[in-house]
C-alpha positions as CSV (number, residue, x, y, z in Angstrom):
1,M,-10.0,-28.3,12.1
2,N,-8.9,-29.4,15.1
3,L,-5.5,-31.1,14.4
4,L,-4.3,-34.3,16.6
5,Y,-1.5,-35.8,17.2
6,K,-0.1,-39.3,18.0
7,S,2.4,-41.4,18.9
8,T,4.6,-43.1,16.1
9,R,4.7,-46.1,17.9
10,N,1.5,-46.4,18.7
11,A,-1.2,-45.3,16.3
12,D,-4.7,-45.7,18.5
13,K,-4.2,-42.9,21.2
14,T,-4.3,-39.2,20.4
15,V,-3.4,-35.9,21.9
16,T,-3.6,-32.2,21.2
17,A,-0.9,-29.9,20.1
18,S,-0.4,-28.9,23.8
19,E,-0.4,-32.1,25.3
20,A,2.2,-33.2,23.0
21,I,4.7,-30.5,23.6
22,L,4.3,-30.8,27.6
23,K,5.1,-34.5,26.8
24,G,8.2,-34.4,24.5
25,L,8.0,-37.9,23.8
26,A,5.2,-40.0,24.1
27,D,4.4,-42.8,26.8
28,D,6.1,-45.2,24.4
29,G,9.1,-43.6,23.4
30,G,8.0,-42.7,20.1
31,L,7.4,-39.4,18.7
32,F,4.4,-37.5,18.1
33,V,3.4,-36.7,14.4
34,P,0.4,-34.6,13.0
35,T,-2.6,-37.0,12.2
36,S,-2.5,-35.5,9.0
37,V,-0.1,-32.4,7.4
38,P,-2.3,-29.1,6.9
39,K,-2.1,-27.2,4.2
40,L,-1.5,-23.1,4.0
41,E,-4.3,-21.4,3.8
42,V,-2.9,-18.0,2.2
43,T,-1.0,-17.7,-1.1
44,M,2.5,-17.3,-1.3
45,K,1.4,-14.2,-3.1
46,E,0.4,-12.9,0.2
47,L,3.0,-14.4,2.4
48,A,5.6,-12.7,0.2
49,G,4.1,-9.1,2.3
50,M,4.5,-10.5,5.7
51,S,6.9,-10.2,8.2
52,Y,8.6,-13.1,9.8
53,Q,6.4,-13.3,13.0
54,E,2.7,-12.6,10.4
55,T,4.5,-15.5,8.7
56,A,4.5,-17.8,11.9
57,Y,1.3,-17.1,12.9
58,E,0.0,-18.1,9.2
59,V,2.1,-21.7,9.8
60,M,1.7,-22.5,13.2
61,K,-2.1,-22.2,13.5
62,Q,-2.5,-24.9,11.0
63,F,-0.3,-27.4,13.7
64,L,-0.8,-26.0,16.8
65,T,-4.9,-25.6,16.7
66,D,-5.6,-26.0,20.4
67,F,-4.0,-22.6,20.8
68,T,-6.0,-19.5,20.7
69,E,-5.2,-16.4,18.6
70,E,-4.1,-14.4,21.1
71,E,-2.2,-17.5,23.2
72,L,-0.3,-18.3,19.8
73,K,0.4,-14.6,19.2
74,H,1.6,-14.1,22.7
75,C,3.9,-16.9,22.0
76,I,5.3,-15.6,18.6
77,N,5.8,-11.8,19.5
78,S,7.5,-12.5,22.9
79,A,10.0,-15.0,20.9
80,Y,10.4,-13.3,17.4
81,D,12.1,-9.6,19.4
82,E,15.1,-7.8,20.1
83,K,16.6,-11.4,21.3
84,F,17.3,-11.4,17.4
85,D,19.9,-8.9,15.7
86,T,18.5,-8.3,12.7
87,E,14.9,-7.2,12.4
88,V,13.9,-9.3,9.8
89,I,14.9,-12.1,12.0
90,A,16.3,-14.7,9.1
91,P,17.9,-12.9,6.6
92,L,18.4,-14.3,3.1
93,V,21.7,-13.6,1.8
94,K,22.6,-14.3,-1.8
95,V,26.3,-15.7,-1.7
96,G,27.2,-16.9,-5.4
97,D,24.8,-18.2,-6.9
98,T,23.0,-19.8,-4.1
99,Y,20.5,-18.3,-1.4
100,H,21.9,-18.5,2.2
101,L,19.1,-18.5,4.7
102,E,20.7,-17.0,7.6
103,L,19.2,-18.8,10.8
104,F,21.9,-17.3,13.5
105,H,20.7,-14.3,14.1
106,G,19.5,-15.1,17.9
107,A,20.6,-15.2,21.3
108,T,22.9,-18.1,20.5
109,I,23.8,-17.2,17.6
110,A,22.6,-20.7,16.2
111,F,19.5,-21.9,14.1
112,K,18.3,-23.5,17.3
113,D,16.9,-20.3,18.4
114,M,14.4,-20.0,15.9
115,A,12.5,-22.6,17.8
116,L,14.0,-22.6,21.3
117,S,13.3,-19.0,21.7
118,I,9.6,-19.8,21.6
119,L,9.3,-23.0,22.5
120,P,9.1,-21.9,26.3
121,H,6.2,-19.9,26.1
122,L,4.2,-23.0,24.2
123,L,5.2,-24.9,27.0
124,T,4.0,-22.8,29.7
125,T,0.9,-22.0,28.1
126,A,0.5,-25.0,27.3
127,A,1.3,-26.1,31.2
128,K,-1.7,-23.4,31.6
129,K,-4.3,-25.3,29.1
130,N,-3.8,-28.3,30.5
131,H,-3.8,-27.1,34.4
132,V,-0.4,-28.9,35.3
133,K,0.7,-28.0,38.9
134,N,4.2,-29.8,38.4
135,D,7.5,-27.9,37.4
136,I,8.4,-28.9,34.4
137,V,11.9,-30.5,34.0
138,I,13.7,-30.1,30.5
139,L,15.8,-32.6,30.1
140,T,17.7,-32.5,26.8
141,A,20.8,-34.2,25.1
142,T,23.1,-31.7,22.6
143,S,25.6,-32.2,20.5
144,G,26.6,-28.1,21.0
145,D,23.5,-26.0,19.9
146,T,20.6,-27.4,21.2
147,G,22.0,-27.2,25.2
148,K,23.1,-23.2,24.7
149,A,19.9,-22.1,23.0
150,A,17.8,-24.2,25.3
151,L,19.3,-23.0,28.5
152,A,19.1,-18.9,26.9
153,G,15.3,-19.9,26.8
154,F,14.2,-21.5,29.7
155,A,16.8,-19.7,31.9
156,D,14.4,-18.1,34.9
157,V,11.1,-18.8,33.6
158,H,9.1,-19.8,36.3
159,G,7.5,-23.1,36.8
160,T,10.8,-24.9,34.9
161,K,13.8,-26.5,35.3
162,I,16.6,-27.1,32.8
163,I,19.1,-30.0,32.7
164,V,21.8,-30.0,29.6
165,F,23.9,-33.1,28.6
166,Y,27.1,-32.4,26.6
167,P,29.6,-34.7,25.6
168,K,32.5,-33.6,27.0
169,N,35.0,-32.7,24.4
170,G,32.4,-33.0,21.6
171,V,31.7,-29.8,21.2
172,S,33.6,-26.3,20.1
173,K,35.2,-24.3,22.8
174,V,32.9,-21.5,22.0
175,Q,30.1,-23.7,22.6
176,E,31.4,-25.6,25.9
177,L,31.5,-21.8,27.0
178,Q,28.6,-20.5,26.3
179,M,26.8,-23.1,27.7
180,V,29.0,-23.3,31.1
181,T,29.2,-19.9,32.1
182,Q,25.0,-19.7,31.6
183,K,23.2,-18.0,34.3
184,G,19.6,-19.0,35.8
185,D,18.7,-20.4,38.9
186,N,17.0,-23.3,37.6
187,T,19.7,-24.0,34.9
188,S,22.3,-27.2,34.9
189,V,24.7,-28.5,32.4
190,V,26.7,-32.0,32.7
191,A,29.7,-33.3,30.6
192,I,29.2,-36.5,30.1
193,H,32.4,-39.3,29.5
194,G,30.7,-40.4,25.9
195,N,29.8,-38.8,22.6
196,F,26.5,-37.0,21.5
197,D,24.7,-40.6,20.5
198,D,25.3,-41.8,24.1
199,A,23.6,-38.4,25.8
200,Q,20.9,-38.4,23.3
201,T,20.4,-42.4,24.0
202,G,20.3,-41.7,28.1
203,V,17.7,-39.1,27.8
204,K,15.6,-41.3,25.9
205,K,16.2,-44.0,28.3
206,L,15.3,-41.6,31.4
207,F,12.1,-40.5,29.3
208,E,10.9,-44.1,29.1
209,D,11.9,-44.6,33.2
210,K,8.3,-45.5,34.5
211,E,10.0,-45.4,38.2
212,L,11.7,-42.5,37.7
213,A,8.6,-40.3,36.3
214,A,6.9,-41.7,39.5
215,E,9.2,-40.4,41.7
216,L,9.4,-37.2,39.8
217,E,6.2,-36.6,40.1
218,A,6.0,-37.3,43.9
219,A,8.5,-34.7,44.0
220,G,6.4,-32.1,42.1
221,F,8.0,-32.8,38.5
222,Q,7.5,-34.1,35.2
223,F,9.7,-34.0,32.5
224,S,9.5,-32.6,29.3
225,S,12.0,-32.0,26.1
226,A,13.6,-28.9,24.0
227,N,15.6,-31.6,21.7
228,S,14.2,-31.4,18.3
229,I,12.3,-35.3,19.6
230,N,9.6,-32.5,20.4
231,I,7.1,-31.4,18.1
232,G,7.3,-27.5,19.6
233,R,10.4,-27.9,18.6
234,L,9.6,-28.3,14.8
235,V,6.8,-26.5,14.1
236,P,8.1,-23.2,14.3
237,Q,11.4,-24.9,11.9
238,V,8.9,-25.2,9.2
239,V,8.1,-21.2,9.5
240,Y,11.6,-20.4,7.8
241,Y,11.6,-22.4,4.8
242,V,7.9,-20.7,4.3
243,Y,9.2,-17.2,4.8
244,A,12.2,-18.1,2.6
245,Y,10.6,-18.8,-0.4
246,A,7.8,-15.8,0.2
247,K,10.9,-13.5,0.2
248,L,12.5,-15.0,-3.1
249,L,8.7,-14.2,-4.3
250,Q,8.9,-10.5,-2.7
251,N,12.3,-9.7,-4.5
252,E,11.8,-11.1,-7.4
253,E,14.7,-13.6,-7.3
254,I,11.6,-16.3,-8.7
255,A,8.6,-16.9,-9.9
256,D,5.3,-17.2,-8.2
257,G,4.6,-21.4,-8.2
258,E,8.8,-22.0,-9.4
259,L,10.2,-24.7,-7.9
260,I,13.3,-24.4,-5.3
261,D,15.7,-26.8,-3.9
262,V,16.8,-27.0,0.1
263,V,20.2,-27.9,0.8
264,V,20.4,-28.3,5.2
265,P,23.3,-29.7,7.1
266,T,21.6,-32.6,8.7
267,G,22.5,-34.2,12.4
268,N,19.2,-35.7,14.0
269,F,17.4,-34.9,11.3
270,G,14.9,-32.0,12.1
271,N,15.7,-29.5,10.3
272,I,15.5,-31.3,6.9
273,L,12.2,-32.6,8.2
274,A,10.8,-29.5,8.8
275,A,11.5,-28.2,5.1
276,Y,9.6,-31.6,4.4
277,F,7.0,-30.6,6.3
278,A,6.7,-27.1,4.3
279,K,6.7,-29.0,1.3
280,Q,3.7,-30.8,2.5
281,L,2.4,-27.7,3.7
282,G,2.1,-26.6,-0.2
283,V,5.7,-24.9,-0.7
284,P,7.1,-25.0,-4.1
285,I,10.2,-27.4,-3.1
286,S,11.8,-29.7,-5.6
287,K,14.6,-31.7,-3.9
288,L,15.4,-31.7,-0.2
289,V,19.0,-32.2,0.1
290,C,20.2,-33.5,2.9
291,A,24.2,-32.8,3.7
292,S,26.1,-34.8,6.4
293,N,29.8,-35.0,7.3
294,E,32.3,-37.5,7.7
295,N,29.5,-39.3,9.9
296,K,27.4,-40.2,6.9
297,V,24.9,-42.6,7.9
298,L,22.0,-40.5,6.5
299,F,23.9,-40.4,3.3
300,D,24.0,-44.0,3.0
301,F,20.7,-44.6,4.2
302,F,19.5,-42.3,1.1
303,Q,21.3,-44.3,-1.4
304,T,20.7,-47.8,-0.3
305,G,18.1,-47.6,2.4
306,V,19.5,-49.3,4.9
307,Y,20.5,-47.6,8.0
308,D,23.2,-48.5,9.5
309,R,25.0,-46.9,12.8
310,N,27.9,-49.4,13.6
311,R,30.3,-47.4,12.0
312,E,33.2,-45.9,13.8
313,F,31.9,-41.8,14.9
314,V,34.0,-39.6,13.7
315,L,34.5,-36.2,15.8
316,T,34.9,-33.7,13.3
317,S,34.6,-29.4,12.1
318,S,30.9,-29.8,12.2
319,P,30.2,-31.2,15.8
320,S,26.9,-30.1,15.3
321,M,26.1,-33.3,12.9
322,D,28.4,-35.6,14.6
323,I,25.6,-37.9,14.9
324,L,24.9,-41.2,14.2
325,I,21.3,-41.9,15.2
326,S,19.2,-39.4,13.4
327,S,16.2,-39.4,16.1
328,N,13.7,-37.3,14.0
329,L,14.1,-39.9,11.0
330,E,11.7,-42.0,12.7
331,R,9.0,-39.6,12.0
332,L,9.6,-40.0,8.5
333,I,9.9,-43.6,8.3
334,Y,6.7,-43.7,10.1
335,L,5.1,-41.4,7.8
336,I,6.8,-43.2,4.5
337,A,6.1,-46.4,6.0
338,G,2.0,-45.1,5.7
339,A,1.9,-44.4,8.9
340,D,1.9,-47.6,10.2
341,A,2.7,-47.6,13.7
342,Q,3.4,-52.0,14.1
343,K,6.2,-51.4,10.8
344,N,8.0,-48.4,12.6
345,N,8.2,-50.3,15.6
346,E,9.3,-53.4,14.0
347,L,12.5,-51.2,12.6
348,M,12.9,-49.2,15.9
349,A,13.6,-52.1,17.5
350,A,15.9,-53.6,15.0
351,L,18.1,-50.2,15.4
352,K,18.0,-51.0,19.7
353,S,19.1,-54.3,18.6
354,E,20.9,-54.5,15.7
355,G,22.4,-51.2,15.4
356,R,20.7,-51.1,11.9
357,Y,17.2,-51.4,9.7
358,E,16.2,-51.8,6.4
359,I,12.8,-50.4,4.7
360,T,11.2,-52.1,2.1
361,A,11.8,-51.3,-1.6
362,E,8.1,-49.6,-1.5
363,M,8.9,-47.2,1.1
364,K,12.2,-46.2,-0.5
365,E,9.9,-45.2,-3.3
366,K,9.0,-42.3,-1.1
367,L,11.8,-41.1,-0.7
368,A,11.8,-39.3,-3.9
369,D,12.0,-36.2,-2.5
370,F,15.6,-36.5,-0.6
371,V,18.3,-36.8,-1.7
372,G,21.9,-37.2,0.1
373,G,25.6,-36.2,0.0
374,F,28.4,-35.8,2.1
375,A,31.3,-33.5,2.4
376,T,35.2,-34.9,4.2
377,E,36.9,-32.2,6.0
378,E,39.0,-31.3,3.4
379,E,35.9,-30.5,0.9
380,T,34.2,-28.4,4.2
381,A,37.6,-26.5,4.9
382,K,37.9,-25.7,1.1
383,V,34.3,-24.4,0.6
384,I,34.8,-21.8,3.2
385,A,38.3,-20.9,1.9
386,D,37.2,-20.7,-1.9
387,T,33.6,-19.1,-0.9
388,F,35.9,-16.2,1.1
389,S,38.3,-15.7,-1.6
390,Q,35.8,-15.3,-4.2
391,T,32.8,-13.3,-2.9
392,G,34.3,-12.7,0.8
393,Y,31.2,-14.1,2.6
394,I,32.6,-16.4,5.5
395,M,30.0,-19.4,6.6
396,D,30.7,-21.8,9.3
397,T,32.0,-25.3,9.5
398,H,28.0,-27.0,9.3
399,T,26.8,-24.5,6.4
400,A,29.9,-25.4,4.5
401,V,29.3,-29.0,4.3
402,A,26.0,-27.9,3.1
403,A,27.7,-25.5,0.6
404,H,29.7,-28.3,-0.7
405,V,26.9,-31.0,-1.0
406,C,25.0,-28.1,-2.7
407,K,27.7,-27.6,-5.7
408,A,28.3,-31.5,-6.2
409,Y,24.7,-31.7,-6.7
410,K,23.9,-29.3,-8.9
411,A,27.2,-30.7,-11.0
412,A,26.1,-34.1,-11.0
413,H,22.6,-33.3,-11.6
414,A,22.4,-30.7,-14.5
415,D,20.1,-28.5,-11.7
416,A,19.8,-25.0,-12.2
417,K,16.9,-24.3,-9.8
418,K,17.5,-21.5,-7.3
419,T,18.4,-23.3,-4.2
420,V,18.1,-22.0,-0.4
421,I,20.9,-22.9,1.8
422,A,20.2,-23.6,5.8
423,S,23.0,-21.6,7.0
424,T,22.7,-22.8,10.6
425,A,25.7,-21.5,12.6
426,S,27.5,-18.0,12.8
427,P,31.4,-18.9,11.5
428,Y,32.0,-16.9,15.2
429,K,30.7,-20.2,17.0
430,F,33.5,-21.9,15.0
431,S,35.6,-19.1,14.9
432,R,39.2,-21.6,14.7
433,S,38.3,-23.9,12.3
434,V,36.8,-21.5,9.7
435,M,39.8,-19.1,10.0
436,T,42.5,-22.1,10.0
437,A,40.2,-23.3,6.4
438,I,41.0,-19.8,5.3
439,D,44.7,-19.5,6.3
440,P,46.3,-22.4,8.6
441,K,48.1,-19.4,10.4
442,Y,45.6,-18.7,12.6
443,D,46.1,-21.9,14.4
444,A,48.4,-20.3,16.3
445,L,46.3,-17.3,18.1
446,E,44.2,-18.6,21.2
447,E,40.6,-18.3,20.9
448,F,39.5,-14.6,21.3
449,A,42.4,-13.3,19.4
450,L,40.7,-15.6,16.3
451,I,37.5,-13.9,17.0
452,D,38.9,-10.8,16.7
453,E,41.0,-11.4,13.6
454,L,37.4,-13.2,12.1
455,N,35.7,-9.8,12.7
456,H,38.9,-7.9,11.2
457,L,38.7,-10.3,8.2
458,S,34.8,-10.5,7.7
459,G,33.4,-7.2,8.7
460,V,30.9,-8.6,10.8
461,A,30.3,-7.2,14.4
462,V,31.0,-9.7,16.9
463,P,28.1,-10.9,18.4
464,N,27.0,-10.6,21.3
465,A,26.8,-13.8,22.6
466,I,30.5,-14.0,22.2
467,E,31.3,-10.9,23.9
468,E,29.5,-12.1,27.0
469,I,31.5,-15.3,27.6
470,R,35.3,-13.3,26.9
471,N,35.5,-12.9,31.1
472,A,32.6,-14.6,31.8
473,K,32.2,-17.2,35.1
474,I,32.1,-20.7,34.8
475,R,29.2,-21.7,36.8
476,H,28.7,-25.3,35.6
477,T,31.4,-28.0,36.2
478,R,29.6,-30.7,37.1
479,E,30.5,-34.3,35.0
480,C,29.3,-37.9,35.0
481,E,29.7,-41.3,33.5
482,V,26.6,-42.3,31.2
483,A,25.5,-45.0,33.4
484,D,25.2,-42.1,36.3
485,M,23.0,-40.2,34.0
486,K,19.7,-41.4,36.1
487,A,21.1,-40.5,39.4
488,T,23.0,-37.2,38.4
489,V,19.2,-36.2,37.5
490,K,17.6,-37.2,41.1
491,D,21.0,-35.5,42.4
492,I,20.2,-32.4,40.6
493,L,16.6,-32.0,41.7
494,K,17.3,-33.2,45.1
495,V,15.1,-36.6,44.7
496,E,16.1,-39.4,46.8
497,V,18.8,-41.3,45.3
C-alpha cells in the first residue's frame, strides 16, 4: 500500500511521505497527516523479540511507504547506533509501581534525540528521491530540547543549513549552553526577546511567507522543519511506544493483549500524539494521560473542549512544556473532526484571531482516549524528592510532572493498569531544579558543582553531553527581536535584506 499525506487545512491535495518530510509544513500552513492510519503487520509477540532498530523498521515502513527497504534500514541503522549510551536505545525501568521509558540516552540527553537522530537521514534521502538541488534550510523554534537535538543531528550534514530560535531566559542553563556551544559550519543559533510561542509563531510565519520563499529559491535554498510539525519527526516517535509494549510483554510484566496506560509530559502535543498513533496501529493502550505543568492549556481543553491561550504564560522548572500554542494538537483536531479540513480551518482561524476555539460535542466524544492532568511547581518538586527518598531513582522535572499526574489519575480513577511514563530528559539537563527539589541547600552550588553532586547522589555517570559543555567555547551569541526574525534569517543565509 502506498500511504499518502494531506494537509489538515486542505483535503484535496496529497503528497508522498518523502514530499511531506521535505516540506515540513504544508503550503497552506497546515500539518501533514496520513490519509489513513495503517496497522502493524506483525504481532506483539513477534515484536517482543525484536531490537529497537528492527521494531523501528516494522513501524516506520507502514508510514513511509515510498522509502525502499534499503533506504529505510540505512536511515534507521545510521540513527540508532553508538550515539546512544545504551545498546537497547530506550530502556524500560521499573520505578515503584510504574515503568519509566527512558528516552534520554541519545547525544543530547532528551527524548528529541529519538526522532532527530534519524530526521537528517530521512530528509537527505527524501531530497535525493525528489531530485532537490537546493540546500535545505532547517528552520526551528525550540523550548529547549528540540534545538540542541536538531543542531546535533544536522551539524555539517552536506546540503543542509540549520537555524534555531530559542527564547532568551526561557530555557535552562544547560540547555542554553548545549545550543550556544554547538559546532558545525552550517549551524546558527539565535536568542529571541520573547517566549517560545513567539518563536514558534515567528517560524510558522516564515514558512508561510511566499515572498521569502521566492527569494530563497533564487538564492538556492528551501525551508524544511525539524519541529514536531514535520511528519518525519512524528513517525519515529511512534516507534518507542510500540517498543515499550513489546518489552513489557517480553519481560512477562503483562499478558499478550493486556491493556496499559501511557502518561506523557506534554507541551507541543507531538509526543502524546505519537502514542495515539501507536494505539491506532494496534498497540493495546487504554488511556493516554496528557500531563501539563502550570501552563495547563491542554488540561483545560480536555476538561472543557475549549482551547484558550489567552492566559498568563508561566516560566516553570519544566521549560520544554512552557507552551500555550500546542501545534501538534491541530492534527488531532482534524482527525476528530472526521478529517474535515474546512472545520479545522475555522477553528485554527479562531485561534489566530481570538486566541481560542471550542470543539463540538461530537468531537469531544472522540477524545475519550485522552485524560488531562497537571502538576504545580510544588507538586513537581515533591514527586522528585519523594521518589528519590523511596527508591533512590532521580528523574527530571518534566518526567516528574508526568509522575505526579500519573499518581493523581490512578488514585482518582482506581485504575490498576500497568502504566508507562514517557521519561523525556536526563535529570542532568535540569540539575538545579532537580537537586533543589531533593534539598534546597543545593541551590547555593554553581551549575557544574551541582552536576557533580547529582552524580554522587544518583550513581549515574555524568553524560557526555554535559562533559562536553563544561569548558566549551561559546560560538553563537546572536539575539534578535521577534519582529526581526525574517531579517535575521536572510542575514544568516546572506540573502539580500
